[in-house]
MIDOSE-1310 file (N, C-alpha, C; in nm, 2 decimals, decimal comma, always signed):
residues 245
mksa	-11,95/+13,69/+6,16/-11,87/+13,59/+6,14/-11,71/+13,60/+6,15; -11,70/+13,71/+6,12/-11,57/+13,75/+6,16/-11,53/+13,79/+6,31; -11,63/+13,83/+6,38/-11,61/+13,84/+6,54/-11,59/+13,70/+6,56; -11,69/+13,59/+6,52/-11,68/+13,46/+6,60/-11,52/+13,40/+6,55
lalm	-11,47/+13,44/+6,43/-11,33/+13,36/+6,40/-11,27/+13,41/+6,50; -11,26/+13,56/+6,51/-11,17/+13,64/+6,61/-11,16/+13,56/+6,75; -11,26/+13,55/+6,79/-11,29/+13,47/+6,92/-11,20/+13,34/+6,94; -11,22/+13,26/+6,85/-11,19/+13,14/+6,83/-11,04/+13,13/+6,82
algv	-11,00/+13,23/+6,73/-10,83/+13,25/+6,74/-10,79/+13,28/+6,86; -10,85/+13,36/+6,93/-10,80/+13,43/+7,05/-10,81/+13,29/+7,18; -10,92/+13,24/+7,16/-10,92/+13,09/+7,27/-10,82/+13,01/+7,25; -10,77/+12,98/+7,11/-10,68/+12,89/+7,10/-10,55/+12,95/+7,13
aalp	-10,54/+13,08/+7,10/-10,42/+13,14/+7,14/-10,39/+13,12/+7,28; -10,51/+13,15/+7,36/-10,48/+13,13/+7,50/-10,45/+13,02/+7,58; -10,45/+12,89/+7,48/-10,48/+12,72/+7,54/-10,29/+12,71/+7,62; -10,21/+12,74/+7,53/-10,06/+12,72/+7,61/-10,04/+12,79/+7,74
vaal	-10,09/+12,94/+7,74/-10,08/+13,00/+7,85/-10,14/+12,94/+7,98; -10,31/+12,90/+7,95/-10,34/+12,80/+8,05/-10,28/+12,68/+8,08; -10,23/+12,62/+7,97/-10,16/+12,48/+8,03/-10,06/+12,53/+8,11; -9,97/+12,63/+8,09/-9,86/+12,65/+8,18/-9,88/+12,68/+8,32
aqts	-9,98/+12,76/+8,31/-10,02/+12,79/+8,46/-10,07/+12,68/+8,53; -10,15/+12,59/+8,47/-10,16/+12,48/+8,56/-10,09/+12,34/+8,59; -9,93/+12,36/+8,52/-9,84/+12,25/+8,57/-9,72/+12,37/+8,63; -9,75/+12,45/+8,66/-9,61/+12,53/+8,73/-9,62/+12,45/+8,86
vtia	-9,51/+12,44/+8,91/-9,48/+12,38/+9,05/-9,40/+12,46/+9,15; -9,45/+12,49/+9,26/-9,34/+12,55/+9,37/-9,28/+12,45/+9,46; -9,14/+12,45/+9,45/-9,08/+12,36/+9,54/-9,02/+12,41/+9,67; -9,08/+12,39/+9,77/-9,03/+12,43/+9,92/-8,92/+12,39/+9,94
etap	-8,88/+12,50/+10,01/-8,73/+12,47/+10,06/-8,70/+12,36/+10,16; -8,61/+12,24/+10,16/-8,59/+12,17/+10,25/-8,48/+12,22/+10,36; -8,54/+12,20/+10,48/-8,47/+12,23/+10,60/-8,34/+12,13/+10,60; -8,20/+12,19/+10,62/-8,10/+12,10/+10,62/-8,08/+12,02/+10,74
vvtl	-8,04/+11,90/+10,76/-8,06/+11,82/+10,90/-7,90/+11,77/+10,95; -7,89/+11,80/+11,04/-7,76/+11,75/+11,10/-7,77/+11,67/+11,16; -7,67/+11,56/+11,16/-7,65/+11,41/+11,25/-7,55/+11,41/+11,33; -7,59/+11,39/+11,47/-7,46/+11,38/+11,57/-7,50/+11,24/+11,63
nvte	-7,38/+11,18/+11,65/-7,35/+11,07/+11,74/-7,26/+11,10/+11,87; -7,35/+11,07/+11,98/-7,30/+11,14/+12,10/-7,29/+11,03/+12,19; -7,17/+11,00/+12,25/-7,19/+10,90/+12,38/-7,13/+10,93/+12,49; -7,20/+10,89/+12,62/-7,19/+10,94/+12,75/-7,17/+10,82/+12,83
tvea	-7,09/+10,82/+12,94/-7,07/+10,71/+13,04/-7,10/+10,75/+13,18; -7,16/+10,66/+13,23/-7,16/+10,70/+13,39/-7,11/+10,59/+13,48; -7,00/+10,60/+13,54/-6,93/+10,53/+13,64/-7,00/+10,50/+13,78; -6,97/+10,40/+13,81/-7,01/+10,35/+13,97/-6,94/+10,24/+14,03
apdi	-6,91/+10,21/+14,17/-6,89/+10,11/+14,24/-6,94/+10,01/+14,22; -6,91/+9,87/+14,16/-6,92/+9,76/+14,12/-7,00/+9,69/+14,24; -7,12/+9,60/+14,24/-7,18/+9,53/+14,35/-7,20/+9,40/+14,32; -7,12/+9,33/+14,20/-7,13/+9,21/+14,16/-6,97/+9,17/+14,11
atvg	-6,96/+9,06/+14,14/-6,81/+9,01/+14,10/-6,86/+8,88/+14,08; -6,79/+8,83/+13,93/-6,79/+8,68/+13,88/-6,66/+8,64/+13,87; -6,65/+8,51/+13,92/-6,51/+8,44/+13,93/-6,54/+8,31/+13,86; -6,44/+8,26/+13,74/-6,44/+8,15/+13,71/-6,35/+8,05/+13,77
tgvq	-6,38/+7,91/+13,80/-6,30/+7,85/+13,86/-6,36/+7,71/+13,82; -6,24/+7,59/+13,85/-6,29/+7,46/+13,86/-6,18/+7,37/+13,86; -6,18/+7,23/+13,82/-6,09/+7,14/+13,89/-6,05/+7,06/+13,74; -5,88/+7,02/+13,78/-5,87/+6,91/+13,63/-5,79/+6,80/+13,71
trap	-5,81/+6,70/+13,64/-5,79/+6,59/+13,72/-5,71/+6,50/+13,59; -5,62/+6,41/+13,63/-5,56/+6,29/+13,50/-5,57/+6,17/+13,57; -5,62/+6,07/+13,48/-5,60/+5,91/+13,54/-5,59/+5,82/+13,40; -5,54/+5,73/+13,43/-5,51/+5,63/+13,32/-5,65/+5,55/+13,22
taqq	-5,74/+5,60/+13,28/-5,88/+5,56/+13,22/-5,99/+5,69/+13,25; -6,04/+5,68/+13,12/-6,15/+5,81/+13,15/-6,23/+5,81/+13,23; -6,31/+5,68/+13,28/-6,40/+5,67/+13,38/-6,32/+5,70/+13,55; -6,20/+5,68/+13,54/-6,12/+5,71/+13,64/-6,10/+5,87/+13,68
amtd	-6,04/+5,92/+13,57/-6,03/+6,08/+13,53/-6,14/+6,13/+13,61; -6,27/+6,11/+13,53/-6,42/+6,15/+13,53/-6,44/+6,12/+13,69; -6,45/+6,03/+13,76/-6,44/+5,98/+13,90/-6,40/+6,08/+14,00; -6,24/+6,09/+13,96/-6,15/+6,14/+14,06/-6,21/+6,33/+14,03
naak	-6,25/+6,36/+13,90/-6,28/+6,50/+13,91/-6,42/+6,54/+13,97; -6,52/+6,44/+13,96/-6,64/+6,45/+14,03/-6,62/+6,49/+14,19; -6,54/+6,41/+14,24/-6,50/+6,39/+14,42/-6,47/+6,53/+14,41; -6,34/+6,58/+14,34/-6,29/+6,71/+14,38/-6,39/+6,84/+14,37
mdrl	-6,47/+6,83/+14,24/-6,57/+6,93/+14,26/-6,65/+6,93/+14,32; -6,71/+6,81/+14,39/-6,80/+6,82/+14,55/-6,76/+6,89/+14,62; -6,61/+6,89/+14,65/-6,54/+6,94/+14,76/-6,53/+7,09/+14,74; -6,52/+7,14/+14,59/-6,50/+7,28/+14,59/-6,66/+7,33/+14,63
iaal	-6,75/+7,28/+14,53/-6,89/+7,33/+14,55/-6,93/+7,34/+14,71; -6,88/+7,24/+14,81/-6,92/+7,23/+14,93/-6,84/+7,37/+15,01; -6,73/+7,39/+14,97/-6,65/+7,50/+15,02/-6,73/+7,64/+14,99; -6,75/+7,64/+14,87/-6,82/+7,76/+14,78/-6,97/+7,79/+14,90
tkag	-7,03/+7,69/+14,91/-7,17/+7,71/+14,99/-7,16/+7,76/+15,13; -7,04/+7,66/+15,15/-7,00/+7,69/+15,34/-6,97/+7,83/+15,34; -6,90/+7,90/+15,24/-6,85/+8,04/+15,23/-6,97/+8,14/+15,24; -7,11/+8,07/+15,19/-7,24/+8,17/+15,20/-7,25/+8,21/+15,05
iark	-7,20/+8,14/+14,95/-7,24/+8,15/+14,81/-7,38/+8,07/+14,80; -7,46/+8,14/+14,75/-7,60/+8,08/+14,72/-7,59/+7,94/+14,59; -7,66/+7,86/+14,59/-7,65/+7,77/+14,49/-7,71/+7,84/+14,34; -7,77/+7,92/+14,36/-7,81/+7,99/+14,21/-7,68/+8,07/+14,16
diqt	-7,60/+8,12/+14,27/-7,51/+8,17/+14,21/-7,36/+8,11/+14,17; -7,41/+7,97/+14,17/-7,28/+7,87/+14,12/-7,34/+7,80/+13,99; -7,29/+7,84/+13,87/-7,34/+7,75/+13,75/-7,20/+7,70/+13,69; -7,24/+7,58/+13,65/-7,14/+7,50/+13,54/-7,13/+7,58/+13,43
sgvn	-7,01/+7,57/+13,40/-6,99/+7,66/+13,27/-6,93/+7,57/+13,14; -6,88/+7,46/+13,21/-6,80/+7,37/+13,07/-6,74/+7,24/+13,19; -6,79/+7,09/+13,11/-6,74/+6,95/+13,14/-6,64/+6,94/+13,02; -6,51/+6,89/+13,01/-6,42/+6,85/+12,94/-6,37/+6,71/+12,94
lnaq	-6,34/+6,63/+12,86/-6,26/+6,49/+12,88/-6,20/+6,50/+12,76; -6,04/+6,47/+12,77/-5,98/+6,46/+12,66/-5,84/+6,38/+12,68; -5,84/+6,28/+12,57/-5,71/+6,20/+12,56/-5,60/+6,26/+12,58; -5,48/+6,26/+12,65/-5,35/+6,32/+12,65/-5,25/+6,24/+12,59
ydyg	-5,14/+6,31/+12,51/-5,06/+6,20/+12,43/-4,94/+6,32/+12,44; -4,84/+6,26/+12,45/-4,66/+6,30/+12,44/-4,62/+6,30/+12,31; -4,63/+6,40/+12,22/-4,60/+6,45/+12,11/-4,44/+6,44/+12,09; -4,35/+6,43/+12,18/-4,23/+6,47/+12,18/-4,16/+6,36/+12,09
nrdg	-4,07/+6,42/+12,02/-3,97/+6,33/+11,92/-3,86/+6,29/+12,01; -3,86/+6,15/+12,06/-3,75/+6,09/+12,14/-3,64/+6,04/+12,07; -3,53/+6,06/+12,09/-3,39/+6,02/+12,03/-3,41/+6,04/+11,89; -3,45/+6,15/+11,84/-3,46/+6,17/+11,69/-3,55/+6,08/+11,58
dnsa	-3,65/+5,98/+11,68/-3,68/+5,88/+11,59/-3,84/+5,91/+11,59; -3,90/+5,88/+11,49/-4,02/+5,89/+11,42/-4,17/+5,80/+11,49; -4,12/+5,80/+11,59/-4,23/+5,69/+11,67/-4,39/+5,76/+11,70; -4,49/+5,68/+11,70/-4,63/+5,74/+11,72/-4,63/+5,83/+11,85
prfl	-4,71/+5,91/+11,88/-4,72/+5,97/+12,00/-4,76/+5,89/+12,09; -4,71/+5,90/+12,23/-4,71/+5,83/+12,39/-4,84/+5,84/+12,41; -4,94/+5,78/+12,47/-5,06/+5,78/+12,52/-5,02/+5,81/+12,66; -5,09/+5,89/+12,74/-5,06/+5,95/+12,87/-5,15/+5,91/+12,96
gyea	-5,29/+5,92/+12,90/-5,40/+5,90/+13,00/-5,52/+5,99/+12,94; -5,59/+6,04/+13,06/-5,73/+6,10/+13,02/-5,72/+6,26/+13,11; -5,75/+6,33/+13,06/-5,79/+6,47/+13,16/-5,90/+6,52/+13,13; -5,98/+6,52/+13,26/-6,07/+6,56/+13,27/-6,11/+6,71/+13,35
snql	-6,20/+6,79/+13,30/-6,23/+6,92/+13,36/-6,35/+6,96/+13,37; -6,37/+7,01/+13,50/-6,53/+7,08/+13,55/-6,48/+7,23/+13,55; -6,55/+7,34/+13,49/-6,57/+7,47/+13,52/-6,70/+7,54/+13,60; -6,70/+7,63/+13,68/-6,80/+7,69/+13,72/-6,76/+7,82/+13,72
svtl	-6,90/+7,89/+13,73/-6,91/+8,05/+13,70/-6,98/+8,10/+13,85; -6,88/+8,16/+13,93/-6,94/+8,19/+14,07/-6,96/+8,34/+14,07; -7,10/+8,36/+14,13/-7,14/+8,52/+14,16/-7,12/+8,53/+14,30; -7,07/+8,67/+14,30/-7,04/+8,69/+14,47/-7,12/+8,83/+14,45
rdvk	-7,22/+8,86/+14,54/-7,29/+8,96/+14,55/-7,20/+9,06/+14,70; -7,07/+9,02/+14,73/-7,04/+9,12/+14,84/-6,87/+9,15/+14,77; -6,87/+9,25/+14,73/-6,71/+9,25/+14,66/-6,60/+9,28/+14,73; -6,63/+9,29/+14,88/-6,54/+9,30/+14,97/-6,50/+9,17/+15,00
rvgs	-6,55/+9,06/+14,94/-6,51/+8,91/+15,00/-6,47/+8,85/+14,90; -6,43/+8,94/+14,76/-6,36/+8,87/+14,66/-6,26/+8,81/+14,69; -6,13/+8,85/+14,74/-6,01/+8,80/+14,78/-6,00/+8,65/+14,85; -6,08/+8,65/+14,96/-6,11/+8,55/+15,07/-6,15/+8,47/+15,01
lldt	-6,24/+8,47/+14,91/-6,33/+8,38/+14,82/-6,23/+8,30/+14,72; -6,13/+8,37/+14,69/-6,01/+8,32/+14,57/-5,95/+8,22/+14,65; -5,93/+8,26/+14,80/-5,83/+8,19/+14,86/-5,91/+8,04/+14,90; -6,05/+8,05/+14,93/-6,11/+7,95/+14,98/-6,10/+7,86/+14,86
mvka	-6,14/+7,91/+14,71/-6,12/+7,82/+14,59/-6,00/+7,74/+14,59; -5,90/+7,80/+14,61/-5,79/+7,71/+14,63/-5,74/+7,63/+14,76; -5,79/+7,66/+14,88/-5,78/+7,58/+14,97/-5,87/+7,45/+14,95; -5,98/+7,44/+14,86/-6,09/+7,37/+14,84/-6,02/+7,26/+14,72
gatn	-5,91/+7,30/+14,66/-5,86/+7,21/+14,53/-5,90/+7,27/+14,40; -5,91/+7,38/+14,40/-5,94/+7,43/+14,28/-5,81/+7,46/+14,20; -5,81/+7,43/+14,08/-5,67/+7,41/+14,00/-5,66/+7,52/+13,90; -5,77/+7,59/+13,86/-5,75/+7,72/+13,77/-5,91/+7,85/+13,82
ingp	-5,83/+7,96/+13,84/-5,94/+8,07/+13,84/-5,93/+8,16/+13,75; -6,02/+8,22/+13,69/-6,05/+8,30/+13,61/-6,12/+8,43/+13,68; -6,06/+8,54/+13,65/-6,14/+8,67/+13,70/-6,07/+8,73/+13,80; -6,14/+8,82/+13,89/-6,29/+8,86/+13,89/-6,31/+8,95/+13,78
sfsi	-6,45/+8,94/+13,74/-6,47/+9,05/+13,66/-6,62/+9,13/+13,73; -6,59/+9,25/+13,74/-6,69/+9,34/+13,78/-6,79/+9,39/+13,73; -6,91/+9,40/+13,80/-7,06/+9,44/+13,72/-7,13/+9,51/+13,83; -7,26/+9,60/+13,79/-7,35/+9,63/+13,85/-7,46/+9,55/+13,82
ddpt	-7,54/+9,53/+13,92/-7,63/+9,41/+13,93/-7,75/+9,48/+13,84; -7,81/+9,57/+13,86/-7,90/+9,67/+13,80/-7,85/+9,80/+13,73; -7,79/+9,82/+13,62/-7,76/+9,91/+13,54/-7,84/+10,03/+13,49; -7,99/+9,97/+13,53/-8,05/+10,05/+13,47/-8,09/+10,23/+13,51
pmia	-8,05/+10,27/+13,65/-8,03/+10,38/+13,69/-7,93/+10,46/+13,61; -7,81/+10,38/+13,59/-7,70/+10,44/+13,53/-7,70/+10,46/+13,38; -7,78/+10,40/+13,31/-7,83/+10,38/+13,15/-7,91/+10,50/+13,15; -8,00/+10,52/+13,26/-8,10/+10,63/+13,22/-8,04/+10,77/+13,25
qara	-7,94/+10,77/+13,36/-7,85/+10,89/+13,37/-7,76/+10,92/+13,23; -7,72/+10,84/+13,19/-7,61/+10,85/+13,06/-7,70/+10,90/+12,94; -7,86/+10,84/+12,93/-7,90/+10,88/+12,82/-7,97/+11,03/+12,82; -8,00/+11,07/+12,97/-8,02/+11,22/+12,96/-7,91/+11,30/+12,91
talk	-7,79/+11,27/+12,97/-7,69/+11,36/+12,95/-7,66/+11,35/+12,79; -7,65/+11,22/+12,75/-7,62/+11,24/+12,60/-7,72/+11,31/+12,51; -7,86/+11,29/+12,55/-7,94/+11,39/+12,46/-7,95/+11,52/+12,49; -7,90/+11,55/+12,64/-7,87/+11,69/+12,65/-7,76/+11,74/+12,57
taka	-7,65/+11,67/+12,57/-7,53/+11,73/+12,51/-7,53/+11,72/+12,34; -7,63/+11,63/+12,28/-7,65/+11,65/+12,13/-7,74/+11,79/+12,12; -7,85/+11,81/+12,22/-7,94/+11,93/+12,19/-7,86/+12,05/+12,18; -7,75/+12,06/+12,26/-7,65/+12,18/+12,29/-7,57/+12,19/+12,15
qadf	-7,52/+12,09/+12,11/-7,42/+12,08/+11,96/-7,51/+12,12/+11,84; -7,64/+12,06/+11,85/-7,75/+12,09/+11,73/-7,78/+12,27/+11,73; -7,77/+12,31/+11,86/-7,82/+12,45/+11,86/-7,73/+12,53/+11,81; -7,57/+12,51/+11,85/-7,47/+12,55/+11,81/-7,44/+12,55/+11,66
yaqa	-7,46/+12,43/+11,60/-7,46/+12,43/+11,46/-7,54/+12,56/+11,41; -7,67/+12,54/+11,44/-7,80/+12,64/+11,42/-7,78/+12,74/+11,40; -7,72/+12,81/+11,53/-7,67/+12,94/+11,55/-7,56/+13,00/+11,40; -7,49/+12,89/+11,45/-7,32/+12,95/+11,36/-7,39/+12,94/+11,23
agfr	-7,49/+12,86/+11,17/-7,50/+12,86/+11,03/-7,62/+12,95/+10,99; -7,67/+13,02/+11,12/-7,76/+13,11/+11,06/-7,93/+13,10/+11,09; -7,94/+12,98/+11,15/-8,08/+12,95/+11,16/-8,13/+12,98/+11,30; -8,25/+12,97/+11,33/-8,30/+13,02/+11,42/-8,30/+12,92/+11,57
tarl	-8,32/+12,78/+11,51/-8,34/+12,66/+11,59/-8,33/+12,55/+11,56; -8,29/+12,43/+11,64/-8,31/+12,30/+11,59/-8,38/+12,24/+11,63; -8,46/+12,15/+11,54/-8,56/+12,08/+11,57/-8,55/+11,92/+11,56; -8,56/+11,86/+11,69/-8,56/+11,70/+11,68/-8,63/+11,63/+11,59
vsis	-8,56/+11,52/+11,51/-8,62/+11,48/+11,41/-8,60/+11,33/+11,41; -8,51/+11,27/+11,48/-8,50/+11,11/+11,51/-8,39/+11,08/+11,62; -8,43/+10,98/+11,67/-8,34/+10,93/+11,78/-8,32/+10,77/+11,76; -8,18/+10,71/+11,78/-8,15/+10,59/+11,78/-8,06/+10,56/+11,90
esns	-8,07/+10,44/+11,97/-7,99/+10,42/+12,09/-7,91/+10,28/+12,09; -7,80/+10,30/+12,13/-7,73/+10,16/+12,19/-7,69/+10,17/+12,32; -7,67/+10,07/+12,41/-7,58/+10,10/+12,52/-7,55/+9,96/+12,57; -7,43/+9,99/+12,68/-7,38/+9,87/+12,70/-7,33/+9,89/+12,85
ggnp	-7,30/+9,78/+12,91/-7,27/+9,76/+13,04/-7,13/+9,81/+13,07; -7,05/+9,78/+13,02/-6,93/+9,82/+13,03/-6,82/+9,73/+13,15; -6,80/+9,61/+13,10/-6,74/+9,55/+13,20/-6,60/+9,52/+13,19; -6,50/+9,54/+13,29/-6,35/+9,54/+13,22/-6,35/+9,39/+13,19
pmpv	-6,25/+9,36/+13,12/-6,20/+9,22/+13,07/-6,18/+9,14/+13,22; -6,17/+9,01/+13,23/-6,13/+8,92/+13,32/-5,98/+8,90/+13,31; -5,90/+8,93/+13,44/-5,78/+8,88/+13,44/-5,77/+8,72/+13,46; -5,65/+8,64/+13,44/-5,65/+8,53/+13,49/-5,54/+8,54/+13,61
lqta	-5,59/+8,43/+13,68/-5,49/+8,44/+13,80/-5,43/+8,29/+13,84; -5,31/+8,27/+13,82/-5,26/+8,12/+13,80/-5,23/+8,09/+13,97; -5,31/+7,98/+14,00/-5,31/+7,90/+14,11/-5,17/+7,86/+14,15; -5,11/+7,85/+14,06/-4,98/+7,78/+14,13/-4,90/+7,89/+14,18
rfka	-4,90/+8,01/+14,16/-4,85/+8,13/+14,22/-4,87/+8,17/+14,41; -4,98/+8,11/+14,38/-5,05/+8,12/+14,55/-5,03/+8,04/+14,62; -5,07/+7,91/+14,58/-5,15/+7,78/+14,66/-5,02/+7,74/+14,75; -4,91/+7,75/+14,77/-4,85/+7,70/+14,88/-4,85/+7,78/+15,00
daaa	-4,90/+7,91/+14,95/-4,87/+8,02/+15,10/-5,00/+8,04/+15,12; -5,12/+7,99/+15,06/-5,27/+8,00/+15,09/-5,32/+8,01/+15,23; -5,27/+7,91/+15,29/-5,32/+7,90/+15,43/-5,28/+8,00/+15,49; -5,18/+8,04/+15,48/-5,09/+8,16/+15,61/-5,11/+8,33/+15,57
aapt	-5,13/+8,31/+15,43/-5,13/+8,46/+15,36/-5,23/+8,49/+15,41; -5,25/+8,65/+15,40/-5,35/+8,76/+15,40/-5,45/+8,73/+15,29; -5,60/+8,75/+15,29/-5,65/+8,73/+15,17/-5,57/+8,83/+15,02; -5,62/+8,71/+14,94/-5,55/+8,80/+14,79/-5,62/+8,96/+14,78
pvep	-5,51/+9,01/+14,75/-5,55/+9,16/+14,74/-5,66/+9,18/+14,62; -5,76/+9,25/+14,62/-5,85/+9,27/+14,52/-5,91/+9,40/+14,51; -5,91/+9,46/+14,39/-5,96/+9,62/+14,38/-6,08/+9,61/+14,29; -6,18/+9,67/+14,32/-6,28/+9,64/+14,25/-6,31/+9,76/+14,17
gqvg	-6,26/+9,89/+14,18/-6,25/+10,02/+14,07/-6,39/+10,03/+14,07; -6,39/+10,11/+13,95/-6,54/+10,15/+13,88/-6,59/+10,07/+13,75; -6,70/+10,04/+13,74/-6,75/+10,03/+13,61/-6,84/+10,13/+13,55; -6,84/+10,14/+13,46/-6,97/+10,21/+13,37/-7,02/+10,16/+13,25
ssvt	-7,13/+10,23/+13,27/-7,26/+10,23/+13,18/-7,25/+10,31/+13,07; -7,27/+10,28/+12,96/-7,24/+10,37/+12,81/-7,40/+10,38/+12,75; -7,42/+10,49/+12,70/-7,53/+10,50/+12,63/-7,46/+10,57/+12,48; -7,52/+10,57/+12,35/-7,48/+10,62/+12,22/-7,62/+10,65/+12,16
ltvq	-7,61/+10,78/+12,14/-7,72/+10,82/+12,07/-7,69/+10,87/+11,95; -7,77/+10,83/+11,86/-7,76/+10,91/+11,70/-7,89/+10,97/+11,67; -7,88/+11,13/+11,70/-7,97/+11,20/+11,64/-7,97/+11,28/+11,55; -8,09/+11,33/+11,50/-8,07/+11,41/+11,36/-8,18/+11,52/+11,43
yald	-8,12/+11,64/+11,39/-8,19/+11,79/+11,39/-8,21/+11,86/+11,27; -8,33/+11,89/+11,24/-8,35/+11,97/+11,15/-8,31/+12,12/+11,16; -8,26/+12,21/+11,09/-8,24/+12,35/+11,13/-8,34/+12,46/+11,08; -8,41/+12,49/+11,16/-8,51/+12,61/+11,07/-8,51/+12,71/+11,10
r	-8,54/+12,80/+11,01/-8,54/+12,94/+11,00/-8,62/+13,01/+11,06
């Protein structure tokens, strides 16, 4: 009987030890993670130029302003197609009609604004696939009656190879930086965990060319000088590397 009681007491005393053994948890060491943002840009000569142009007309009535504008726009489009611009590369970007008023305070009186007539405008976006001809195209627009020119804006027709090159360079740069951090911090290697990407075509802003500055001499002058320069395609990678021992 005493032996049985002793065994029971011994069993009860052992319960907490068994419970502690069952609930013990071993926490594994988590590898540190380094996050890098790397941007690479690849530049090349552009092969596309985009120019905005259009005509503005004024008349006493809205109908007359639109009729006059349509006639001038027909001449401008005909000149562009004659210069070798394909119809698919000529796109209307905006047609506007607005009443015009003179809000000047004449002789110090407070009279109502004076109605001047209507102004109609029609704007085009023109794509030129030979950037060497941009200057002569601007002159063609002016001779055909264009009253405003915006551009040119240069770009690459297919930036895919440039983006691929920028992506590869960015990833190589990120790996080199991660390896540096790993070695500097006493780790053996950097293991890639995640990648996210954003990219852009990198077009320069479109300057505005005022027609009035060269219209008078357009017929006799040399083609308007235009320098296409270089355009770039950029890729930004956000990458995470785990540092392993």
